[in-house]
N, C-alpha and C positions, 0 to 999 in steps of 0.2 A: 253488609254482613249482619246476620241474625244475633241479637243480644239475648243470652239466656237470662231468665228471670231467677233472681236470688231469693228463693222462697223456702229452702230447707232449714229448718230450725235445729238447735242442738239436740233435742230429744229425738227428732226424725233422723238425724244424721247418725245418733248413737244406734238408734234401731236397725238403720240401713247397713251399718257396719257390723253390728251383731249378727243380723239376719243373714248376711253374706258368708259368715264363717260358720254359725251353729245350723247344720245342714242335717239331713236325714241320717247321716253317719252316727250321730249321738245315740240314736235309738238301737243301733247294731253293734258298734264297735266296742263299748264297754264290755259287754258279754264275750265277744271274739277275743279281745286283749286279755281279759281274766282267763279265759280257758288256755290261752297259749302261754302267758307268764305268771299266771296266779296272782296273788295279792301285790307282787312287786310291779304289776302293770300299773298301779298308782304312780310309781316313780317314772314310767314311760309317759303317762299323761302329763305329769308335773314338769318333766323336761321338755316336752313338745310345747306346752303353754309358754314356759319361760323362753324358749327358743323363738316363739313367735312374737315376742314383745319387741325386740329390736326390729324385726321384719315389719310389723305394723306401723311402728313409728317412723320408719324410713319412708314409707308410702305417705304417711301422714304428713311428715315434713314437706315431701315433695308436692302433695296436693295443697299445702298451705301456701307454699312459695310459687307454684306455677299452677294455679287453677285452670284447668282446661277441660273441654269435653271429650278430648283424646285420651285422657287418663294415661295408662303406661306407654301408650303408642306416642303420646305427645312428650313424655319425659325421654323416651327413647330417641325421638327425633332431636331433641336439644342435645343429647349426649353423643349420638352416633350418626346421625343424619337420616334422611328420608327413606333410603333404601331399607335399613335395618327396621326403622319405624314401621314401614308397610309390612315386613314379614311378621313382626311382633303383633301387629293389629290384626292380621288374618289368623294367626295362632290363637290370639285371645278369643276371636269372634267364634272359631270353630270349638274351641275348648268349652266357652261359656254355653253355647248352643247344646252341646252335648251333656253338659252338667245339668242344664234345666231339664232336659228330657229324662235324665236319670233320676233327679229328685221327685219329679212328677210321677214317674213310675213306681217309685219307693212308696210315695204317698198312696198311689192307687192300690198296691198291693196290701198296704195296711188297712185300708178301707174294705178291699175285697175280703180280707181274712175275717173281719169283724162282721161284715153285713152281706156278704155274699154277692157283691156287685162286680162286674167286669172291670179288672183294674185299668184296662186301657181306655175305657170310657171315663173313669174317674181322673185318670192322668190328663186326658183330653180337656176335661172340664177345668182342672187346676190350670192348665196352661192358657185356656181360653179366659179365665178370670183374670190372670196375670196381664194378658194382653189388653183387655178391656180396661182394666184399672189404669194401666199406663196411658191409654189413649185419652183418659180424662186429665192427664197433666200430672206433673211432679208434686203438686200439693195433695192431690188425692192419693196417688200411688205411695207417697212417702207416708201420708197418714195410716194407709192400709198396712205399710210395712211396720209402723210403730205399734200398731194394735196387734198384729199376727206375732212380731217378735217379743212383745210383752207377754202375750198369750203362752208362747213356747217356753219362755224362761220361767214364767210363773208355775205352769204345769210340771216341768222337769224338777224345779227346786221343791215344789209341794210333794212330789213323788218321792224324792230323796228324803225330805223331812219325815214323811209318814213311815218311811222304811226304817228310820233310825232305832225305833223301839224293838225292831226285829233283828238288828244287827248282833251278830255274835262274835266275840273275839276269837272263838276256835277257827273261824273262817279265815282268818289272817296267818294261820300257821299250817304248814311251813311258809315262810314269806317268800322265798324264792324256790319253789318246787322244781322249776325245770332249768335253772341255771340262769346266769346273767347274760348268756347269749340270747335266750328267749326274751328277756327284757329288752334288749337292743332291737330284735326282730319286731316286738310289739310297738316300740316307738316309731319305727319306720312306717308301721302300717297306720297308726293313729296320727302320724304327722300330716297326712292327707285330709284329716279333719280340721286342721288349722289353716287350710287355704282359704283365700278369699278377702284378704286384707287389701289387695290391689283392685278389688272389683268396684268400690265405691268412688275411686279417684276420678273416674270420669264425670262424676256428679259434683266435684268440688266446685266448679264454677257456678253452681246454683245453690251453694250454701250461702246463708245470709252474711256470714263473716268467716270466709274460708281460713284466713289466717289465725283465728282464734279457734273456731270449731272443729278444723280437721283433728287436731292433735287432742282437744279435749274430748271429742266423741270416740276417738280410738282409745283413749285411756279408759273411759266408762265402758266401752264394749269390751275391751280386754278383760276388765273386772267381771262383767257379767259371763263371758265365756268361761273364764277360770272357774267361777263358782258352778256353773252348770256342768262342765265336764268332768271336774273332780268329785263334784257331789254325786253325779250319776255313777261314775266309776265306784266311788266308795260304797254307795247303796247297793250296787250289783254284787261287788265281793262281800260285803258283810252280810247280805242275806242270802 
């Protein structure tokens, strides 16, 4: 049986967790949610982030206690047996594959709108880069994820900070212009931006210290995700 190499450090694990959650949706959803629920969409973001904490910690505890390359499928196997585990594994495979294609296409369209390049060519290059990076092993791919996640967080936090002088209190009134039903609908929509806490569980066996780092990395990533999402949503509404 092949033994996985324990090479993922705490900073890399944190970046992998944050990168699996902070997706292309953060560039689109704050504006869509604000249009749907007004300034009260901030409450929707806050509720979703708080709801994600127990979900994230549940997966972190499982990863710390049962580090395995099977991730959610391995956990399901322990609880319900191989038949259910197989179904979960295939569901996860197809969902992850479609999600990666969607993220690459989103990035492709952003580049296309800025530079006039074919978005599908850019998407293909993004996916190719991801594949090549992973072919060099977990140390290289985790390092690349650390750099990319840090860049995304820094850029979004910087954008929110730069927007602060332009924030006007008048933009926060009326606070609930479309009723509380609209806030609930916005929360359902932005909930999908907090998916991904389960995505790194299959790498837990490659953490240097899964029992310690899985939970620590999750808590650090939750903090980063909270700052990025709430900061971006606040800047969008306030400006």
